N, C-alpha and C positions, 0 to 999 in steps of 0.2 A: 504494500499500500504505499502511495506516495505521501511524503509529508505534507501538511497543510501549507497552503501558500500564503504568503505575506505581502502586503502592498508597502512598498518603500516610496516615501515622498522626499524628494530632493530639492532643496532651495538654495540656489546660489545668490548671494548678496551682490548688490550693484552699487556704483558710487551715484546713482541718479535714481528718479522716482519710476521712470519706465524704461523697459530694454531698448536699446538702440538697434538698428538693423544689424550691425556687427553682433551685438549681444544675442539677438535672434538666430543668427547664423551660427554662433558657437553654440547654442543650445541645440540646434538642430544637427549639427556635426557629431555632438555628444551622444545623443539619440541614435543616429545612424550607427555609431561605432559600437554601442552597446547593444543595438539590435544585431550587428554582425557577429558580435562574441557570443549572443544568444543567453544573455542573463535571465531573460523572462520577456512577459509581453507588456509592452509600452501603454500606459493607461491614459496617456494625455500630457500637455504641457500648456504653459501659460506664463504670465509675467505682470509685474506692477508692483507698486508699493515698495519699490527699492529692491526687487529680486526677480529672477526668472526661476521656473520651477519644472519638474516633470516627475512622474511616478512610473513605477514598474510593479508589476506582479510577479514574484520570484518564488521558487521552491527553496533554493538554498540561500538564506538571508546573509549569512558570514560572507560566502563567496562573492555574491552579488555587491554587497557593500565594498568589499576590497576592489572589485573591478570598477565600480562607480567612483571611488576615490581616485584610482590610478588614471582613469580617462579624464576626469575633471583637471587632476594635476598636471597631465601631459598637455592638455589643451589650454588650460587658462593660469598655470602657474600657482602662486601662492593666494588664492582668493579664499574668502569665508564662505563655507557652506554648511548645511545640515543634512542629515538623512534620519528621517524618523519612519518608524515601522508602525503599521496598523495590520491587525488580523483581517483576513478576507472571510466574508460570510457566505455561506452557500446561497445560491439563488433559489 
């Protein structure tokens, strides 16, 4: 039996209220790379209020967190970000 899935919500802090075109491009590149790695299913993305964000439904939380941090650091360097976990509920 597969372990229960977890929704990881990632928020990357920005020095401005709304994501710029470059910020949105960076977010999409991060999502594309995480999709190529295969960490899970992207649940969407957005931005505003000084951040951009995206989420993933994953099976292996620890491995997914490591991959997310690695990709963000490779693409954006030393930015402030958080990764919060929420349990998935059956539909």
